[in-house]
Structures are given as structure tokens and as C-alpha cells.
N, C-alpha and C positions, 0 to 999 in steps of 0.2 A: 549258514548265515546268508550267503550269496542267494541260495535258492529262495530264502524267505523274502529278501529285498526284491528279487526278480518277480515273485508272485505278488508282492505288494504292488510293484510298478504296474504290472499287467492288469491287475484288478482295478487300480485307480484309473488307468487308461480306459478300460472298458466302461467304467462308471461314467467318466467324463464324455465319452463318445455317445453313450445312450442318453445322457442328460442333454447334450447339445442337440441331438437329433430330436429329442422330445420337445424342445423349446424353440423350434423353428417358427418364425412369424409368417404370415400369409405372403408377405412381400418376398421372403427368401424362397419359399416353396415356388411362387410364381416365376422367380428368377431361375431357379434350377429347372423348372419345366421348360422355360424359354430356351436355356442352353442345351436341353435335350432335343428340342424340336428344330433349332436352327444353329448355324455355325456361330462361334464366338465373335467373328468379325461383323456379324450383322446384329447380335445381341448387345454387345458391350457399348456401342455408342449410345443406344437408348437407356442403358444403365447410367451413363454419365450425364444424361439429362436431369438427373436429380439436383444438380447444381442450380440450373436456372429456375427449376420449379421450386426449390427450396427458397430462393431468393424472392420469387414472386409471392409465395405464402408469407414470408417474413414481411414484405412490404404491405401486403393486404391485411394481414391479421394483426401485426404488431407495429406497423408504422416504421419499420427498420429499413433505412436506405442502404442499398448495396453500393460498394465502391465501383470504380471503373474497371478494376481488374476481375471482378465477379462477372461483369457484362461482357468483358473481353473474352473471358473463358467460355462464357455461353455462346459467343459468336463462333468461336473455334470449334466447340463441341457440335454445334448445329451444322457448321459447314462441313466438318469431317463426316458427320452422320449422313448428310445429304449426298456428299461425294461417294461414300462407301455404298450406299443404297443404289445409286445410279450405276456404279461400276459393276456391283453384283448383278443387277438386272441386265446390263449389257453383256456380261460374261455368260449369263444363263441363256440369253437369246442366242448368242454365238455358238455356245455348245449345242443348244437344241437344233440350230441350223445345220451344224456339222453332222450330228447324229442323223437328222432327216435326210441330208445329201448322202451320207454313207448307206443308209437303208434303201434309198431309191436307186442306187447304182447296182445293187446286187440282183 
């Protein structure tokens, strides 16, 4: 009995995984490729930009006004994205300079 239940579990898990992989949207595929190409600390802030973009589309297409908290969240998201991008750029320049100075001394 347990073997039959285990077989059923693994078969249904296999079908579920195959079905979910087959039904990926273009946005999900692009998101996965972005995660493969760059660190999550760079990709995720831009993923969170969905909130202000959805708010703008809601305003333009449906005349739906967003509340103050939506825009406050958008400001936080933009600020953190900007800070992370600047920090990553600064760190990359610092590491490149350290590598260059290390190569020049040998």
C-alpha cells in the first residue's frame, strides 16, 4: 500500500513540475534569465518596480487613483534600487582597481 501511495505521489509531483515548466510566461522566463545573468541583489529591485508600473497603468488605462501608500512604496523601491545600483558599481570599480594594482605589482 505504501509503495502505491509513494508512486502516486512522485507521479503527481512529476506531472505538476512538467506542467508548471510548460506554462511559464514570457515575463517569468525573462526573470529567470535575468537571475542567471546577474546577482539577485541587482535583479530583485527591478522586479519590485512592478508596483509603481502597475499603479501607472491602472491610472492611465482605468482611471484608478492609487493611495499615498502605493506611491510611498514606489519611492522606497526606487530609492533602494538606485542605492544598490550605485553601491554595486562602486564595489565593482574598487575590485577592478584592486585587481589592477595587484597585477601591476607582480
